[in-house]
N, C-alpha and C positions, 0 to 999 in steps of 0.2 A: 308691719310691712313684710311681705313675702319675698324671700331671697330666691333668686333664680340662678342656678348654677349650670354651667355648661357641662358636656360629657367629659371634657378633659379635667375639670375641677372635681367632678365626682370620682374619677379614676384616681386622682391624687389623694382624695380623702380615704378611699378604700385602701390604697397602698400604705397610708400612714397608720391605719388601724391594724395591729398585729393579727387579730382574729379574722378580720375580713381578708387580709393578705393571704393567710393560710388557706382559706376557702378558695381564693382565686387560683392559687398554685395547684390545688387539688383538681379544680375544674379544668385547667389547661392541660394537666397531665392526662386526665381522662379523655379529653378531646383528642389529644395527640394519639393515645393508644387506640381509640375507636377508629380514627382515620387510618392508622397503620394496619390494623386487623382487617378493615374493610378493603384496603388496597391489596393486602396479601391474598385475601379470598378471591378477589376479582382476577388477579394475575395468575392464580393457580388453576382457574377454570379454563376449559378448552375454548378456543376462539378461532375465527378465520380472519384473514387479511389478504389483500391483493398487493403484490409487490411487482416491480418492473425489473427486467434484466435486459441488457444489450445482447443482441444476437449477431455473431460474427461468423462468416463462412471461412473455414480454414482449408488448407491443403488444395488450393486452387491450382490447376495446371498452369505452367508459365506462359502458354500461348493464348490464354483467355483472361478476360476480366469480367467482373460483375457489371453488367449494363444496367440492370434494374433489380430491385429487391422490394417485395411487397411490404415487408415490415422489418424495421431495424431493431425494434424492441418488442419483447413479449411480456405478457402479464401472467403472473403465477398466483393461483389461489392456494394459500398455505393454511393448514390447520395444525395448531399446536397450542401450548399454554400462552396466556397473555404475557408472561414474563419473557418467553422466548420470542414472541412477536415484537415486543418492545426492543429486545436486544438486536433482532434482525433489522429493524427499521433504523435504529439510531447508532448501533455500535458495530455493525458489520460493513465491509466494503461492498461496493456495487459490483458483485461477481458477474463476469461476462460469460455467456454461454457460447462455446465454440462448437460448430457443427461441421463435420468433415464433408467436403463437397463430393467425395467418392461414394458417399452413402445416399446421395440424392436419387429420387425417382424422376421420371420424365413424363411430360404430358404436352399436349398441344393446346395453346390458347390464342385465339384469333389468328390462326394460321402460322404461329411462331412456336418454336420449341422452347419450353420452359422446364426448369428443374424444380423439384419441390422436396420439402422435408415435412414429415408428419408430426403430430403431437406425440405419438409413441416414440419416435426417434428423439425428439426433444426431451421427453421424460427420461429416456435412457441416458442421454448426455447429462441430465441434471442429477442423476442418482448419486454421483460422487460429491455433490455440493450440499446435499441434505443430510443432516445427522439423524440419529434414531428418534429424536424427540419431535421431529417435524414430518408431516405427511403432505404430499402434493395432491390436491383434490381437483384442480382444473388448470388448463393452459389456454390462453387466447393470444393469437388466433390458433385454430387447430391445424392449419397448414400455412407454411411460408413458401412463397414462390420466388424463384430466382432466375433471371435471364442472363445467360453467359454469352458473351460476344468475343469474337476473335480480336486479340489485342494488337495495337500498333503504337509506335512512339516516334516522336521527332522533336527537333528544337525549333521554337517559334520566338519571334521578337516580343519584347515587352513594350507596351505603349503607355505613355502617360495620359491619363484622363483628368485634366486639370484646367481651371480658368484662373488667371491671376492678373492683378493690376498693381501699379506702382505709385508711390508718392511722387509729387512733383520733383523733377530733376533726378529721379532714380529710374533705373531700367535694368533689363536683363543683360548680363555680362558673359558672353559666351554661350555654349550649348548647355541645355539641361541634361544632367547625367543620371542614369538609372543603373544600379549595380545589383544583380546582373542585368544586362540589357537583353538577354534571351534566356529562356528556360526550357527544359525538357518536359514534355507532356506525354502521358501514357493513358490509353483508354480504348474504348471500342473503335475499331478501324474506321467505320463510317463517320465518326465524329472527328477523329484525329486528322484524317486525310483532308477534311474541308476547313480545318482550323487555320487561320492566317496569323493571329496574334493573341496575346494575353494582355488585357488592360488592367491598369491599377484601379483601385477604388476611386470614386469621384472626389476630387479635391477642389477647394476654393481658397485662394489666397488674395487678400485685398490690401491695398495701400502698403505694399512691401517697401522696406527701406534697408533690409539686411538680407544676407544669404540664408536660404532655407536648407537645412540638412535634417532629414528625418526618415524614419522607416514608414513604408507604405504597404498596405495589404494588396495582394494580387487577387483578382476576381476569377474564380473558376466558372466558366460559362456552362459547364455540364456536370456539376458536382453530383447531382442525383442520378446521373447516367453513367457513372463509373470512371469519369475523367479525373486523373490525379496530376498534380504539379510537382516538379522537382523541389520547389521551395514555395512558401506561402507569402514571403515578403521580399521587398527590394529596398535598397537605400537610395533615396532621392536627394540630389543636390541641385538647387536652383540658385545660380550665382547672381547676386545683385550688387550693383555699384552706383555711386553718385556720378552723374554725367554733367558735362559743361560743353559750351561751344568754343571752337577755335577756328580761325581763318588763316589760310595760307594763300600767298600770291604765286601764280604759276605762269611761266611763259608758254605760248602755244606753238605746237609743231603741226606740220601739214603732212598727212599721209595719203598716198594714192595707191589704189589697188593695181593699176597698170604700170606703175613705175616703182623702182626700188629706192628706198631712202626718202628724203624730203624734197619737196618741190620748191625751187628757189625763185621762180618767177611769179609767185603768188604772194601778194601782200595782204595782211590782215589788219583790220581796224576795229577795236584795239587788238594788240598782239599779246596781251596779258589778261588773265582773269583771276577772280578771287573765289576760292572754294571754301565754303563754310561746312564744318564737320561737327559731329557729336562724338565726344571722346570721354572715357572715364577719367576721373581726376587722377587716378594712379598712373595713367598712361599719358598725361598731358605733356610731359617733357620729352616723350618719345616721338612726338609729331615733328617732322621735318619736311620742307618742300621737296627734297630729293627723293622722298618715298612716293611722290605723286607724278603722274604723267598726264598732261592735258593736251588734246589734239583735235583737229578737225579733219574731215575727209574732203579731199579736193573735189571740185565739181566734175561731172561727167564731160566727156568731149562734146563739142557742139555748143549751142547757145544755152547758157544756164537758165533755169526757170526762175531763180531768185539770186539776189546779190548778197545773201546771208548764208552762213554755214553754222550748223549746230556744234556746240562745244561738247566734247566727250571726255570724261575722266574714267577710264577703265582700269587704270593701274593705281592702286592706293592701298594703304595698310589694312590688314584684316581687323584691326582693333578700333577702327573708326567707321562711322556711318555718315555718308555725304548727305547734307541737308539741302544745299542749293549751290548753284554756280552762277556767278554774276560777272559779266552778262552771259545769258544762256546761248546766245547766238552772236556772231560777229560778222561784219561786212568784209568783203574781199575784193581785190583788184588784181587782174591778171596783167602783168607787165610784159610789154613787147620786147 
């Protein structure tokens, strides 16, 4: 009967045999040395690689801003040994190339004045960042164009861009708060002068049953055109409370525009109404009839068009929402 052994079992047998184990060690050492020398030779040879660097315009006059920039990153073709390329890619920081705005040339593009920096100027600015073992063989793009615009700034309000819904019996309690509620913006004059507000990121809150407090991002409507914001975030507070209904009974008063005080020869039927309000549970005990005023407006002189008057409740606490008034109209009788 032929025995079939798997690879793991064969390896165990080799390891148990001292002669075979020694041959295995020699093979592994040779393999490691071969790989090491192969890698050493490869890394010692000259090679090329393309790396990216951010390009930032410095020394900009205070009365202007960058409206547009054709490229914010440049690609450099570097020639050096493989070991240096490996170190540049994985062990060096992403050095930023700063170019002085005072050294820019000028040209006309599409009827507009543009400034530009050439590959030779970028090569000169990069000379301090390249050591002796690396040489720069190419830059892309060969020219970077920058449009400078007169700067302006102003403070604009922050607007919440959100949709929200609440669980049953819960609702918004007071005003939504954004801190800051306005931000200073700076950018090209033609953009800043027409800007009315800065919106938050789009938000969606569903079935809320508790107060929301969180940071929200502000949206820059012209980021690529040189507009900057004083801050990038705002603190949002959306107060939420549980609500319930409460009813208060109120006596009716009569007000006339052509007379001062109340009219005593006008009788109302009924002369009391019930006002149903929505109030947060935390404010339930604050509700008192003395905080409400219900009245009707006396009919105009002459023959009235109807014998009923609308009930108005225009004075009530700011922490309640009136749901309904029963009855909404009352009959009246003018006494001789």
